matplotlib code that plots the C-alpha trace (Angstrom):
import matplotlib.pyplot as plt

x = [39.3, 42.9, 45.1, 47.4, 44.4, 43.3, 46.7, 46.8, 43.3, 44.2, 47.4, 45.6, 42.6, 45.0, 46.5, 43.2, 42.5, 45.6, 44.7, 45.2, 48.8, 51.2, 52.8, 55.1, 54.9, 57.9, 57.6, 59.7, 62.5, 61.4, 64.9, 66.2, 63.2, 62.1, 59.9, 61.0, 59.0, 60.6, 58.8, 59.9, 58.9, 60.5, 62.2, 63.5, 63.3, 62.8, 62.3, 60.4, 61.2, 58.9, 60.9, 57.7, 57.0, 54.5, 55.1, 54.6, 55.4, 53.8, 55.8, 55.0, 56.7, 57.9, 59.6, 59.9, 58.1, 56.4, 52.7, 51.6, 53.0, 51.2, 52.5, 50.8, 52.2, 50.8, 50.9, 51.9, 55.0, 56.7, 59.4, 60.9, 62.9, 60.6, 57.6, 55.7, 56.1, 55.1, 52.0, 51.0, 51.5, 49.1, 46.6, 46.9, 46.7, 43.7, 45.9, 43.4, 40.6, 42.7, 45.6, 46.9, 48.5, 48.4, 49.7, 48.5, 50.0, 48.0, 50.9, 54.5, 57.4, 61.1, 61.5, 58.1, 55.2, 51.6, 48.9, 46.5, 47.8, 45.2, 46.1, 43.7, 40.9, 41.5, 42.4, 44.6, 46.5, 50.2, 53.1, 56.8, 60.2, 61.7, 65.2, 65.7, 69.0, 70.2, 72.8, 73.8, 70.7, 68.2, 66.1, 66.3, 63.7, 64.1, 62.4, 60.8, 57.7, 55.9, 52.6, 50.6, 48.7, 45.9, 45.1, 44.3, 42.1, 44.8, 45.0, 48.5, 50.1, 51.5, 54.2, 54.3, 51.5, 53.6, 52.5, 54.7, 55.3, 52.2, 54.5, 55.6, 58.6, 58.5, 61.6, 61.6, 64.0, 62.5, 64.5, 63.0, 64.7]
y = [-82.3, -82.9, -84.8, -81.7, -79.6, -82.3, -82.3, -78.6, -78.5, -81.2, -79.3, -75.9, -77.4, -79.0, -75.7, -73.8, -75.6, -74.1, -71.5, -67.9, -67.4, -65.6, -68.4, -69.0, -71.8, -73.7, -76.1, -79.1, -78.9, -81.4, -81.6, -83.3, -84.7, -88.3, -91.0, -94.6, -97.8, -101.2, -104.5, -108.2, -111.4, -114.8, -114.6, -111.0, -107.6, -104.3, -100.5, -97.8, -94.1, -91.1, -87.9, -85.9, -85.1, -82.4, -81.3, -78.2, -77.2, -74.4, -72.7, -70.0, -66.8, -65.9, -69.1, -71.1, -74.0, -76.3, -76.4, -78.4, -80.8, -82.0, -84.4, -85.7, -88.3, -89.8, -93.6, -93.4, -91.4, -94.3, -95.9, -99.3, -99.4, -102.2, -101.0, -104.3, -104.2, -100.5, -101.2, -104.1, -102.0, -99.4, -102.1, -103.7, -100.3, -99.2, -96.3, -95.1, -95.0, -93.8, -92.0, -89.9, -90.9, -88.1, -87.4, -84.5, -84.0, -83.6, -83.4, -82.5, -82.6, -82.2, -86.0, -87.3, -86.7, -88.0, -87.5, -89.1, -91.2, -91.6, -94.5, -96.6, -94.3, -95.4, -93.0, -94.2, -92.4, -93.1, -91.8, -92.1, -90.6, -87.8, -86.4, -82.8, -81.2, -78.1, -78.1, -75.4, -73.3, -76.2, -77.9, -81.6, -84.0, -87.7, -90.7, -94.1, -96.0, -99.3, -99.6, -102.8, -103.2, -105.2, -102.3, -100.2, -102.9, -103.8, -107.4, -108.8, -109.3, -112.6, -113.9, -117.5, -118.2, -116.8, -113.6, -110.7, -109.5, -107.4, -104.6, -101.8, -100.0, -96.2, -94.0, -90.3, -87.4, -83.9, -80.8, -77.3, -73.9]
z = [61.9, 61.2, 63.7, 64.2, 65.2, 67.7, 69.2, 69.6, 71.1, 73.6, 74.6, 74.8, 76.8, 79.2, 80.2, 80.5, 83.8, 85.6, 88.1, 87.2, 88.0, 85.7, 83.7, 80.8, 78.3, 76.9, 73.9, 73.3, 70.8, 68.1, 66.7, 69.9, 71.8, 71.5, 73.0, 72.6, 73.2, 73.7, 73.4, 73.8, 72.1, 72.8, 69.4, 69.6, 71.2, 69.3, 69.8, 68.0, 68.2, 67.9, 67.0, 66.4, 70.1, 70.8, 74.4, 76.4, 80.0, 81.9, 84.6, 87.2, 86.0, 89.5, 90.7, 87.4, 89.1, 86.6, 87.1, 84.1, 81.5, 78.4, 75.7, 72.6, 70.2, 67.0, 66.9, 63.2, 64.1, 65.8, 63.7, 64.5, 61.2, 60.0, 57.9, 58.4, 62.1, 62.3, 60.1, 62.3, 65.4, 64.0, 63.4, 66.9, 68.6, 66.4, 65.4, 62.8, 65.3, 68.2, 66.5, 69.5, 72.8, 75.4, 78.9, 81.0, 84.5, 87.6, 90.1, 89.7, 92.1, 91.5, 91.1, 90.1, 87.8, 88.1, 85.5, 83.1, 80.2, 77.4, 75.2, 73.0, 74.2, 77.8, 80.5, 83.4, 86.1, 86.1, 88.1, 87.3, 88.3, 86.2, 86.0, 85.1, 84.2, 82.3, 79.6, 77.2, 78.1, 77.5, 80.2, 79.7, 81.2, 81.0, 82.5, 81.8, 82.8, 81.8, 80.1, 80.4, 77.2, 78.8, 81.1, 78.0, 76.3, 73.8, 72.6, 73.0, 69.6, 68.5, 66.2, 65.2, 67.7, 70.6, 72.3, 72.9, 76.5, 77.6, 78.9, 76.7, 78.1, 77.5, 77.6, 76.9, 76.7, 76.2, 75.5, 76.2, 75.3]

ax = plt.figure().add_subplot(projection="3d")
ax.plot(x, y, z, "-o")
ax.set_aspect("equal")
plt.show()
C-alpha cells in the first residue's frame, strides 16, 4: 500500500470516531503550512522543515467549534538543507520501517490540544498550547512542543562520539481556508 493511501486512511479513520454531529472538514493549505523540527549538538544546532503537511480539522457546523484534528507527516519530507543529515535522520528514525508521524486529537480547548502522537511506532499522549488567529479569511493555528526521542524508543544520534540533545523541538504553523 502506498504511503499516501496510508496517510489518507489514518486521517479518515481518525474522524470516523467523532459522534454523529453535523460537521464540516477543513484541510490544511499545503502552500503555506509547515512543521519544523530543531535539534542541538555540542558542535552546532540545525532545523528541518516539512512543507508537505497533511492536516484536517473537523468542526461542528452550528458553532464552528473544532471537535477533531488529525495531522500526518512523512519522515522523508523533512528537509534540513543537508542531504547527508537528512539521510542519517531517516536511518536513525527507521523512516523506511515507520515512515509516517501522526497526531490525532482527543481533547481540544481554545488554548490547548491533547491527543496521541504516533512516532517511531510508539503512541504517546501529549498536550500543548495552541494559538489561533484569522487573517485574510484563513484560520491560522500555531504552536510548539518537545519530543524526547528516548520516550519513543529512538537511539540518540551521535557526531564525533558526542550525542545530540535527546529533545526534538517541534514548531508548527497550519493554515486552513
